[in-house]
C-alpha distance (Angstrom), angle and dihedral (degrees) to the residues before:
residue distance angle dihedral
X1 . . .
X2 3.83 . .
X3 3.79 130.6 .
X4 3.87 127.5 -125.0
X5 3.76 93.1 -79.5
X6 3.69 100.6 50.5
X7 3.76 100.8 -93.9
X8 3.78 113.7 143.9
X9 3.88 124.1 -144.5
X10 3.86 87.9 -100.5
X11 3.86 90.6 60.0
X12 3.99 91.9 -103.6
X13 3.83 119.6 145.1
X14 3.68 133.7 -166.6
X15 3.70 122.4 -98.9
X16 3.80 92.9 -110.5
X17 3.83 91.1 54.6
X18 3.83 90.0 46.9
X19 3.65 89.0 54.7
X20 3.67 94.4 51.0
X21 3.86 89.7 51.3
X22 3.70 93.8 50.3
X23 3.71 89.3 47.7
X24 3.83 95.8 49.0
X25 3.74 94.0 44.7
X26 3.84 103.6 36.6
X27 3.78 102.6 27.8
X28 3.80 104.9 30.2
X29 3.64 91.5 32.0
X30 3.83 96.1 -137.0
X31 3.82 119.7 163.5
X32 3.70 117.6 -97.8
X33 3.76 90.9 -122.4
X34 3.82 91.9 57.3
X35 3.74 92.5 45.6
X36 3.87 91.7 48.8
X37 3.86 87.6 51.6
X38 3.77 95.0 48.1
X39 3.92 96.1 46.4
X40 3.88 93.1 36.8
X41 3.78 92.7 -125.4
X42 3.88 132.9 124.2
X43 3.67 120.6 -89.7
X44 3.86 89.8 -121.6
X45 3.82 89.8 59.0
X46 3.84 91.8 48.8
X47 3.83 91.5 48.2
X48 3.75 94.0 48.4
X49 3.89 96.1 48.0
X50 3.91 89.9 44.4
X51 3.80 90.4 59.5
X52 3.85 96.9 46.2
X53 3.76 126.4 83.5
X54 3.91 120.4 -119.0
X55 3.84 91.4 -100.5
X56 3.66 96.9 53.9
X57 3.76 93.3 44.0
X58 3.70 91.6 52.7
X59 3.75 90.9 47.7
X60 3.83 89.5 58.4
X61 3.75 94.0 46.4
X62 3.80 117.1 115.7
X63 3.76 116.4 -120.9
X64 3.91 89.2 -139.3
X65 3.80 92.8 71.1
X66 3.85 95.7 67.1
X67 3.68 93.4 84.9
X68 3.64 99.1 51.7
X69 3.70 104.2 87.0
X70 3.87 98.1 111.0
X71 3.86 90.1 49.2
X72 3.94 90.8 51.7
X73 3.84 90.3 47.3
X74 3.82 90.3 51.8
X75 3.74 91.0 48.6
X76 3.88 92.6 46.4
X77 3.76 88.8 53.1
X78 3.88 91.3 55.3
X79 3.86 89.2 45.1
X80 3.89 91.5 54.0
X81 3.81 90.8 49.9
X82 3.76 90.1 51.1
X83 3.73 92.0 47.8
X84 3.92 89.0 48.5
X85 3.90 89.8 53.0
X86 3.85 90.1 49.1
X87 3.80 92.2 51.1
X88 3.78 90.7 48.5
X89 3.82 91.6 51.2
X90 3.83 87.2 56.2
X91 3.79 98.6 48.7
X92 3.96 97.6 33.0
X93 3.82 92.1 91.0
X94 3.78 89.3 50.8
X95 3.86 92.7 56.8
X96 3.92 94.0 69.0
X97 3.73 108.3 129.8
X98 3.84 92.9 -143.0
X99 3.78 93.7 61.8
X100 3.75 117.6 107.9
X101 3.86 118.7 -145.8
X102 3.74 90.0 -102.1
X103 3.74 93.6 47.5
X104 3.94 89.1 48.0
X105 3.82 89.8 51.8
X106 3.75 92.0 48.7
X107 3.75 91.3 49.7
X108 3.83 92.6 47.1
X109 3.65 89.7 54.0
X110 3.82 94.6 50.7
X111 3.91 86.0 48.8
X112 3.67 91.4 54.6
X113 3.82 94.8 47.4
X114 3.69 93.4 49.2
X115 3.86 90.1 51.0
X116 3.89 90.3 48.8
X117 3.80 92.9 56.5
X118 3.88 118.6 100.1
X119 3.79 107.8 -68.9
X120 3.80 134.8 -151.0
X121 3.71 122.0 -110.8
X122 3.74 111.6 -75.7
X123 3.93 94.4 16.9
X124 3.88 118.7 137.1
X125 3.70 118.6 -88.1
X126 3.88 116.6 -109.5
X127 3.70 120.8 -101.2
X128 3.70 135.8 -149.7
X129 3.69 131.2 -104.2
X130 3.86 91.1 -112.1
X131 3.80 92.5 52.4
X132 3.90 90.3 51.2
X133 3.95 89.6 48.8
X134 3.98 87.3 49.6
X135 3.72 92.4 52.9
X136 3.78 92.0 47.5
X137 3.65 93.8 51.0
X138 3.95 92.2 45.2
X139 3.74 89.4 50.0
X140 3.95 96.4 48.0
X141 3.84 96.0 40.7
X142 3.93 92.0 48.2
X143 3.71 120.9 114.5
X144 3.95 118.7 -144.4
X145 3.79 113.1 -14.0
X146 3.69 104.3 29.6
X147 3.86 94.2 -175.4
X148 3.68 88.8 67.0
X149 3.77 91.3 59.5
X150 3.78 88.1 64.9
X151 3.82 92.0 56.6
X152 3.82 113.4 108.0
X153 3.78 112.9 -106.6
X154 3.80 114.3 -109.0
X155 3.72 116.2 -125.6
X156 3.81 114.9 -122.3
X157 3.75 89.2 -137.3
X158 3.85 96.5 52.0
X159 3.73 112.1 159.7
X160 3.72 92.8 18.7
X161 3.79 126.0 108.2
X162 3.73 119.3 -111.9
X163 3.67 94.3 -172.1
X164 3.78 110.6 138.7
X165 3.74 121.9 -142.1
X166 3.80 115.4 -118.6
X167 3.87 93.2 -124.9
X168 3.80 94.1 53.8
X169 3.91 91.2 47.5
X170 3.80 93.1 49.0
X171 3.80 90.9 46.0
X172 3.76 91.0 52.5
X173 3.78 92.8 51.5
X174 3.73 92.8 50.8
X175 3.79 92.8 48.6
X176 3.74 92.0 49.2
X177 3.78 91.5 65.2
X178 3.85 87.6 66.1
X179 3.88 94.5 39.8
X180 3.87 103.0 37.3
X181 3.78 93.3 165.8
X182 3.77 90.5 69.6
X183 3.73 124.9 73.4
X184 3.65 128.0 -133.3
X185 3.78 93.1 -106.9
X186 3.82 92.5 52.3
X187 3.85 90.7 49.6
X188 3.95 90.6 48.2
X189 3.79 88.7 54.8
X190 3.75 87.3 61.3
X191 3.77 98.5 37.1
X192 3.90 105.4 33.0
X193 3.74 103.8 62.4
X194 3.98 127.9 140.2
X195 3.83 92.2 -122.1
X196 3.80 95.7 51.7
X197 3.75 122.9 86.9
X198 3.69 128.4 -163.7
X199 3.79 98.8 -81.1
X200 3.71 93.2 42.1
X201 3.84 90.2 52.4
X202 3.73 89.1 56.9
X203 3.81 93.1 48.2
X204 3.79 87.9 50.3
X205 3.67 91.3 51.4
X206 3.86 94.9 50.1
X207 3.79 88.4 49.6
X208 3.84 91.2 55.5
X209 3.84 90.9 49.2
X210 3.72 91.5 47.9
X211 3.72 94.3 49.1
X212 3.80 90.7 50.6
X213 3.86 91.3 53.3
X214 3.83 90.3 51.0
X215 3.80 92.6 55.0
X216 3.86 116.2 110.3
X217 3.79 119.7 -127.5
X218 3.78 90.2 -106.7
X219 3.77 91.5 54.2
X220 3.79 91.2 48.0
X221 3.87 91.4 52.4
X222 3.87 89.4 46.7
X223 3.79 94.4 55.8
X224 3.68 92.6 48.6
X225 3.90 106.5 -96.8
X226 3.72 118.6 -172.5
X227 3.65 96.3 -118.5
X228 3.75 108.8 109.8
X229 3.88 139.4 -170.5
X230 3.77 123.9 -134.4
X231 3.80 129.1 -151.0
X232 3.65 123.8 -135.4
X233 3.81 97.3 -110.6
X234 3.83 91.1 47.8
X235 3.77 92.1 46.4
X236 3.83 89.7 54.1
X237 3.80 91.1 51.2
X238 3.91 90.8 48.8
X239 3.75 92.6 51.1
X240 3.86 88.6 52.9
X241 3.82 89.5 48.8
X242 3.76 90.3 50.0
X243 3.80 93.8 50.0
X244 3.92 91.8 45.9
X245 3.97 123.4 98.2
X246 3.72 91.0 -119.4
X247 3.77 108.9 106.4
X248 3.82 92.4 -161.0
X249 3.76 92.1 57.9
X250 3.77 90.7 45.4
X251 3.67 93.3 54.9
X252 3.79 92.8 50.9
X253 3.83 91.8 47.2
X254 3.77 93.6 51.2
X255 3.75 92.2 47.8
X256 3.67 92.6 57.1
X257 3.76 100.3 35.8
X258 3.69 98.0 48.0
X259 3.83 93.3 45.7
X260 3.74 93.2 113.1
X261 3.67 100.1 36.0
X262 3.82 100.5 47.9
X263 3.66 136.8 38.8
X264 3.81 117.7 -114.8
X265 3.85 89.9 -110.1
X266 3.74 88.5 55.6
X267 3.80 93.4 47.3
X268 3.74 90.5 49.7
X269 3.81 92.9 52.0
X270 3.81 91.9 46.6
X271 3.74 96.4 51.9
X272 3.71 94.5 33.7
X273 3.79 96.8 -122.4
X274 3.82 133.2 126.5
X275 3.91 118.5 -93.8
X276 3.84 88.2 -117.4
X277 3.77 90.3 61.4
X278 3.78 93.3 48.9
X279 3.75 87.2 51.2
X280 3.83 93.9 47.5
X281 3.85 91.8 52.2
X282 3.75 91.4 48.9
X283 3.67 95.3 48.1
X284 3.84 93.0 47.3
X285 3.83 89.5 50.6
X286 3.79 92.9 51.6
X287 3.84 89.1 51.0
X288 3.77 103.7 38.0
X289 3.72 108.4 12.9
X290 3.80 119.9 -137.3
X291 3.77 95.3 -19.9
X292 3.66 89.8 64.7
X293 3.85 96.3 67.0
X294 3.82 99.7 35.1
X295 3.72 117.1 126.2
X296 3.83 117.1 -88.8
X297 3.89 108.2 -91.3
X298 3.85 92.5 23.2
X299 3.73 99.1 80.3
X300 3.83 87.8 120.5
X301 3.78 143.4 10.4
X302 3.71 112.2 -69.1
X303 3.84 117.4 -130.2
X304 3.83 115.8 -105.4
X305 3.83 121.8 -108.4
X306 3.69 92.6 -108.5
X307 3.90 91.6 51.5
X308 3.82 89.3 50.2
X309 3.77 88.9 51.9
X310 3.66 94.5 52.7
X311 3.78 92.8 48.3
X312 3.94 90.1 51.0
X313 3.77 90.8 49.1
X314 3.79 87.9 49.8
X315 3.73 89.7 52.1
X316 3.77 92.3 49.0
X317 3.84 91.9 61.2
X318 3.77 89.1 57.2
X319 3.83 132.5 74.4
X320 3.83 119.3 -103.0
X321 3.83 87.9 -130.7
X322 3.73 90.2 68.4
X323 3.88 89.0 69.9
X324 3.85 93.0 44.3
X325 3.79 92.3 -100.1
X326 3.85 116.4 142.4
X327 3.76 97.8 -137.3
X328 3.85 132.9 111.9
X329 3.96 92.2 -153.5
X330 3.74 136.0 26.0
X331 3.81 126.2 -94.7
X332 3.86 125.9 -177.9
X333 3.86 89.6 -107.5
X334 3.92 91.5 50.7
X335 3.84 89.6 47.9
X336 3.73 94.9 50.2
X337 3.86 89.9 49.1
X338 3.86 92.8 47.9
X339 3.77 89.8 47.0
X340 3.80 91.9 55.1
X341 3.82 90.4 47.2
X342 3.70 93.2 46.5
X343 3.85 103.8 41.9
X344 3.69 100.2 20.1
X345 3.90 92.1 -125.5
X346 3.79 126.5 115.9
X347 3.73 119.7 -120.7
X348 3.80 131.4 176.2
X349 3.85 125.3 -120.0
X350 3.68 90.2 -123.4
X351 3.71 92.7 54.8
X352 3.82 91.3 49.7
X353 3.84 88.6 52.1
X354 3.72 92.7 50.4
X355 3.71 95.1 47.6
X356 3.84 93.2 45.5
X357 3.77 90.5 52.4
X358 3.77 94.6 47.6
X359 3.83 90.7 48.9
X360 3.91 88.6 62.4
X361 3.85 96.8 -102.1
X362 3.73 125.8 126.6
X363 3.82 136.4 168.7
X364 3.83 114.3 -103.0
X365 3.72 132.9 174.6
X366 3.84 114.7 -118.7
X367 3.87 114.8 -110.6
X368 3.65 119.9 -133.3
X369 3.77 109.4 -128.5
X370 3.80 136.3 178.8
X371 3.78 117.9 -105.3
X372 3.69 131.6 -171.1
X373 3.81 122.8 -127.3
X374 3.83 92.1 -175.5
X375 3.75 111.4 134.1
X376 3.81 93.1 -150.9
X377 3.87 88.8 49.4
X378 3.88 95.2 127.3
X379 3.77 96.6 45.9
X380 3.93 93.2 49.4
X381 3.74 92.1 47.1
X382 3.76 91.4 49.1
X383 3.82 89.9 51.1
X384 3.84 89.9 50.3
X385 3.71 95.4 50.0
X386 3.81 98.3 41.6
X387 3.84 89.9 50.4
X388 3.76 95.7 46.4
X389 3.68 96.7 44.7
X390 3.83 97.1 42.8
X391 3.73 100.5 49.6
X392 3.81 114.3 151.3
X393 3.88 127.3 -146.1
X394 3.75 108.4 -74.7
X395 3.87 94.0 24.7
X396 3.78 119.9 109.7
X397 3.89 132.0 -165.4
X398 3.71 121.4 -150.7
X399 3.87 133.6 -169.8
X400 3.76 109.6 -146.5
X401 3.86 125.3 -165.6
X402 3.83 139.2 145.4
X403 3.76 131.5 -127.8
X404 3.77 128.2 -152.1
X405 2.86 165.6 -46.7
X406 3.78 79.8 -120.5
X407 3.87 111.2 -176.6
X408 3.72 121.7 -141.0
X409 3.76 104.7 -127.0
X410 3.82 141.4 108.9
X411 3.80 110.7 -59.9
X412 3.84 133.4 -157.4
X413 3.82 120.4 -129.3
X414 3.70 146.9 128.8
X415 3.85 116.9 -55.7
X416 3.80 140.6 158.4
X417 3.83 109.9 -100.0
X418 3.79 136.9 157.1
X419 3.69 119.9 -81.7
X420 3.85 113.4 -84.5
X421 3.77 89.4 9.5
X422 3.93 111.4 133.7
X423 3.72 118.2 -126.2
X424 3.85 111.9 -158.1
X425 3.83 141.9 153.6
X426 3.79 127.4 -171.1
X427 3.71 118.1 -87.9
X428 3.87 94.8 -149.1
X429 3.83 115.6 37.2
X430 3.88 138.1 144.1
X431 3.80 112.7 -103.3
X432 3.86 121.3 -133.6
X433 3.75 96.1 -138.3
X434 3.93 145.2 -45.0
X435 3.72 132.3 -93.1
X436 3.81 127.1 -158.7
X437 3.66 123.0 179.6
X438 3.78 140.0 176.2
X439 3.84 123.8 -150.2
X440 3.72 143.3 -176.2
X441 3.82 126.5 -159.7
X442 3.76 123.8 -158.3
X443 3.76 111.4 -131.9
X444 3.81 93.9 -152.8
X445 3.92 104.8 36.2
X446 3.76 94.7 31.7
X447 3.84 90.9 -134.1
X448 3.89 125.6 146.6
X449 3.78 124.0 -138.3
X450 3.75 115.2 -165.4
X451 3.80 145.8 165.3
X452 3.76 137.8 173.7
X453 3.74 121.8 -114.1
X454 3.84 140.5 168.6
X455 3.82 101.7 -113.0
X456 3.81 143.8 2.1
X457 3.73 103.0 -102.3
X458 3.76 148.4 121.9
X459 3.85 92.5 -83.5
X460 3.90 89.0 57.9
X461 3.86 90.0 52.4
X462 3.81 89.0 50.5
X463 3.85 92.7 49.8
X464 3.95 87.7 49.2
X465 3.79 91.9 50.6
X466 3.87 91.7 51.6
X467 3.76 90.4 46.7
X468 3.66 92.9 53.3
X469 3.79 93.0 45.4
X470 3.72 90.2 53.2
X471 3.83 94.2 46.4
X472 3.80 95.7 49.0
X473 3.79 100.3 32.5
X474 3.74 92.8 143.2
X475 3.92 94.1 57.5
X476 3.80 121.5 97.7
X477 3.75 99.2 -142.7
X478 3.79 138.0 15.6
X479 3.76 116.2 -159.0
X480 3.90 113.6 -162.2
X481 3.74 125.9 -166.9
X482 3.77 126.8 -172.0
X483 3.84 140.9 154.4
X484 3.83 125.9 -85.8
X485 3.87 94.9 -91.4
X486 3.84 110.9 151.0
X487 3.90 94.6 -114.8
X488 3.70 90.1 54.2
X489 3.73 93.4 63.4
X490 3.85 101.2 31.5
X491 3.70 119.7 135.3
X492 3.73 91.3 -121.4
X493 3.79 91.0 60.8
X494 3.84 95.4 44.3
X495 3.85 90.8 50.4
X496 3.76 94.2 47.3
X497 3.87 92.6 47.3
X498 3.86 89.3 51.5
X499 3.69 92.8 50.5
X500 3.88 92.2 45.4
X501 3.81 92.2 52.2
X502 3.73 91.2 49.2
X503 3.71 91.5 51.9
X504 3.62 91.7 47.8
X505 3.81 94.0 53.6
X506 3.76 91.8 47.7
X507 3.84 89.6 50.6
X508 3.93 88.7 51.0
X509 3.79 92.6 -141.8
X510 3.89 137.4 82.2
X511 3.71 128.5 41.9
X512 3.72 127.5 -70.3
X513 3.87 118.7 -124.2
X514 3.74 120.7 -129.8
X515 3.81 126.8 -173.8
X516 3.83 121.6 -137.1
X517 3.91 104.3 -178.9
X518 3.73 122.9 -155.4
X519 3.75 122.0 -125.1
X520 3.84 118.6 -94.6
X521 3.95 112.6 -74.4
X522 3.75 92.7 1.8
X523 3.78 97.9 126.0
X524 3.89 89.9 136.3
X525 4.02 87.0 74.1
X526 3.79 89.8 59.4
X527 3.85 104.2 90.8
X528 3.82 91.1 -165.0
X529 3.81 88.1 71.7
X530 3.90 90.2 69.9
X531 3.71 91.0 46.5
X532 3.82 92.6 54.1
X533 3.90 88.5 47.1
X534 3.78 91.4 53.0
X535 3.75 89.4 50.3
X536 3.74 92.5 51.9
X537 3.76 93.4 49.3
X538 3.81 89.2 51.1
X539 3.74 107.4 45.6
X540 3.91 107.8 5.0
X541 3.84 108.2 45.2
X542 3.74 112.3 78.3
X543 3.83 90.2 12.8
X544 3.84 131.3 131.8
X545 3.83 106.2 -174.5
X546 3.81 117.6 -178.0
X547 3.73 95.8 -134.1
X548 3.89 148.6 -14.0
X549 3.70 97.1 -82.2
X550 3.88 91.5 55.8
X551 3.81 92.9 50.9
X552 3.96 88.5 47.8
X553 3.77 91.6 52.1
X554 3.79 92.7 51.5
X555 3.81 93.8 47.1
X556 3.87 92.7 46.6
X557 3.78 90.0 48.2
X558 3.82 91.5 51.0
X559 3.81 91.5 52.8
X560 3.84 94.0 44.6
X561 3.85 90.4 51.8
X562 3.86 90.8 45.5
X563 3.96 91.9 51.2
X564 3.90 89.7 47.4
X565 3.76 90.1 51.4
X566 3.74 95.5 51.5
X567 3.94 91.1 44.7
X568 3.67 87.9 59.7
X569 3.82 94.4 39.4
X570 3.79 105.6 36.1
X571 3.88 114.1 -151.7
X572 3.83 135.1 146.6
X573 3.73 122.5 -104.8
X574 3.81 115.8 -101.8
X575 3.79 132.9 12.7
X576 3.79 120.2 -132.7
X577 3.59 93.6 27.6
X578 3.78 88.9 76.7
X579 3.75 93.1 52.0
X580 3.78 109.6 105.2
X581 3.77 97.0 -171.5
X582 3.72 93.9 53.4
X583 3.75 95.1 61.2
X584 3.76 95.1 56.3
X585 3.73 91.1 100.9
X586 3.75 104.1 48.2
X587 3.81 91.8 -162.5
X588 3.87 86.5 73.0
X589 3.87 91.7 70.4
X590 3.66 99.0 39.3
X591 3.94 86.8 98.1
X592 3.69 136.5 8.1
X593 3.68 153.1 123.1
X594 3.87 106.5 -63.6
X595 3.79 91.0 -148.5
X596 3.79 90.5 69.0
X597 3.87 93.3 59.7
């Protein structure tokens, strides 16, 4: 019995299969394991026939294998179909329509890496990136049955030995020195023919050389001879390349400039490059001129750094969605991708980041600020500023606000601790009481008046008005400003204040109290907010008071020490709120950080 490829039960193969084995192992250099898998033979059989000469192999061939050509052809057809299916399994993930070029390249790299790992016995051999790209191209460009395009192409001389005799190969190499425009393969097609013996081969070679010598210059140019002509502009550029410090440019320049004075073999020896590379550069120069031999990445003039910066700034003022990028804001990677799509030039992410920084741009996080929707915003701010900045002797201005309810519990905050020592506090905990307080800050004296209450309501405001009236009984007017809380503009408070001022005028002593309300959602204009914030950072954050009285004692002590400090070091309350020029544009104070006022 024999198998599909002509192997007998005794391990004998036909002379044709033996030639195939020797060609694949000795000429193509394929591993014995891969050849055994392709021909469906054992590795011992492949190893034995690879070591034997053609005569000894034919002597061992079985006479029964001569009539199995049809069976071998059928088996080869099945093998070709299996190979095509295997190739399709490799390229199938790469055919997904949603893949981008970068995603397809990344997936191809991962596929090659997986195939290069240690394989089990009988697993397919790994393939190169170029091979996968060739399969993809053949599959996409095929008409009709695309799977057939992945089948390996049958050799026309299958089962025939392609081993070259040493004499013919040596003769072809010697003849090529006289006929450089012909390759060794083309010369062997004339010299290595079955009907020619050794003497006839030499005569054929001499005839080829003689025919080449008898060609006219016009005929040599017409058949694509290697001699080339160089224009003045290209010659100037080539001389610049030759004088440069870049060895790659020097090699290309010598190849073209020395074309008529040196042979290709001498040029290859001089620039230390293979003869095939010399022929490639010469052929590209004949076809495309100087651009055909430029260095990779230097096909055209690169844009200047300033030009790249201008382009990036132009992209920054556009939206990423305009370049099919699903982002709401720019990143360096998104800018690099948009730059490549817009200007058809590659640019690195680090280069983008460096140019953006040197252009004065940086990535910042947007800060949430308070903004006022009050329709009478301008009028209220004008009243506030004119009142504050035009105070007369005997007139006082107070910022009023409430704090609380403030729970008595353990608070988190910033503290000095040992390195690597955790600083924690419980998220859920039972409080030990609640504190609510009302305060007023004098804009001119920078003194705080405060008291503790049970709620933030109209009665607390009335108590504060009476407290300020008694503390500053000698003043003529007291201006009070506060936010737009509901109890600040209640009817009960307005009626009480009108009655109180009427009684004061009748009595003829004590200051009258006037309200200067802040616009809606404009707490940042109330300087007392900053004072309360500083107090909380000092005595509330990172605290753990045992009860309400202890926290009240700490808060009261803080305000007493603060008042004593500003009595010794007088200074007005607030900073920018006293700057006249800053408020020329009222949009500047529609929002902001209250700690700066």
